[in-house]
C-alpha positions as a printed NumPy array, in Angstrom:
array([[ 89.446, -66.311, -30.74 ],
       [ 85.773, -65.471, -32.01 ],
       [ 85.429, -63.489, -35.048],
       [ 84.389, -60.008, -34.778],
       [ 80.692, -59.137, -35.768],
       [ 82.124, -56.23 , -37.888],
       [ 85.257, -57.642, -39.315],
       [ 85.17 , -55.224, -42.269],
       [ 85.479, -52.067, -40.101],
       [ 86.681, -53.138, -36.576],
       [ 89.45 , -55.547, -35.411],
       [ 90.511, -57.44 , -32.481],
       [ 93.88 , -57.02 , -31.085],
       [ 95.357, -58.277, -28.132],
       [ 97.495, -56.326, -26.094],
       [100.926, -57.259, -25.121],
       [100.408, -55.658, -21.955],
       [ 97.465, -55.6  , -19.619],
       [ 95.726, -52.184, -19.014],
       [ 93.551, -50.623, -16.694],
       [ 90.953, -48.117, -18.07 ],
       [ 90.634, -44.655, -16.511],
       [ 87.129, -43.944, -15.107],
       [ 85.829, -40.367, -16.039],
       [ 83.869, -38.301, -13.458],
       [ 83.718, -38.792,  -9.826],
       [ 86.41 , -40.466,  -7.613],
       [ 85.375, -43.985,  -6.944],
       [ 83.34 , -43.747,  -3.512],
       [ 84.62 , -45.172,  -0.284],
       [ 84.064, -48.892,   0.504],
       [ 83.2  , -48.326,   3.999],
       [ 80.329, -46.061,   3.94 ],
       [ 76.998, -48.146,   3.703],
       [ 75.429, -45.553,   1.339],
       [ 78.404, -45.641,  -1.201],
       [ 79.142, -49.404,  -1.302],
       [ 76.75 , -50.174,  -4.201],
       [ 78.749, -47.418,  -6.477],
       [ 82.116, -48.497,  -4.986],
       [ 81.147, -52.103,  -6.072],
       [ 80.2  , -51.284,  -9.655],
       [ 83.568, -49.058, -10.121],
       [ 85.74 , -51.975,  -8.772],
       [ 83.656, -54.424, -11.12 ],
       [ 83.906, -52.182, -14.032],
       [ 87.789, -51.561, -13.549],
       [ 89.282, -55.043, -12.664],
       [ 87.027, -57.674, -13.942],
       [ 87.07 , -58.367, -17.789],
       [ 84.054, -57.761, -19.482],
       [ 82.427, -56.896, -23.046],
       [ 78.806, -56.217, -21.747],
       [ 77.512, -55.181, -18.531],
       [ 75.683, -58.656, -18.576],
       [ 79.219, -60.071, -18.25 ],
       [ 79.583, -58.172, -14.815],
       [ 76.353, -58.263, -12.889],
       [ 72.972, -59.922, -13.416],
       [ 69.979, -58.269, -13.725],
       [ 68.633, -59.345, -10.693],
       [ 72.099, -58.931,  -8.724],
       [ 73.463, -55.877,  -6.8  ],
       [ 76.667, -54.557,  -7.915],
       [ 77.854, -55.684,  -4.24 ],
       [ 76.889, -59.23 ,  -5.089],
       [ 78.457, -59.198,  -8.409],
       [ 81.753, -57.936,  -6.901],
       [ 81.711, -60.674,  -4.108],
       [ 80.675, -63.298,  -6.738],
       [ 83.751, -62.46 ,  -9.03 ],
       [ 86.234, -61.397,  -6.575],
       [ 88.791, -64.29 ,  -7.657],
       [ 88.561, -62.732, -11.323],
       [ 90.725, -59.655, -10.096],
       [ 94.108, -60.572, -10.444],
       [ 96.848, -60.423,  -7.529],
       [ 98.834, -57.528,  -9.2  ],
       [ 95.406, -55.293,  -8.922],
       [ 94.415, -56.172,  -5.354]])
């Protein structure tokens, strides 16, 4: 495992059981509505694809919808 950039004040712990973070704020928008697909894709990508930085999820020149489409295989079968 890569050493943490702030090892004196922070630590890395591997969880025994996987967790899913809870998004605070409005509910996840509906996938079927054209005007909410980008927000839906961002929420699903954030929740179910492992990441440390936004760059891990979505490139600058990529829509959230494209990012989710290209990373669908990263979502575990238990989460689908």
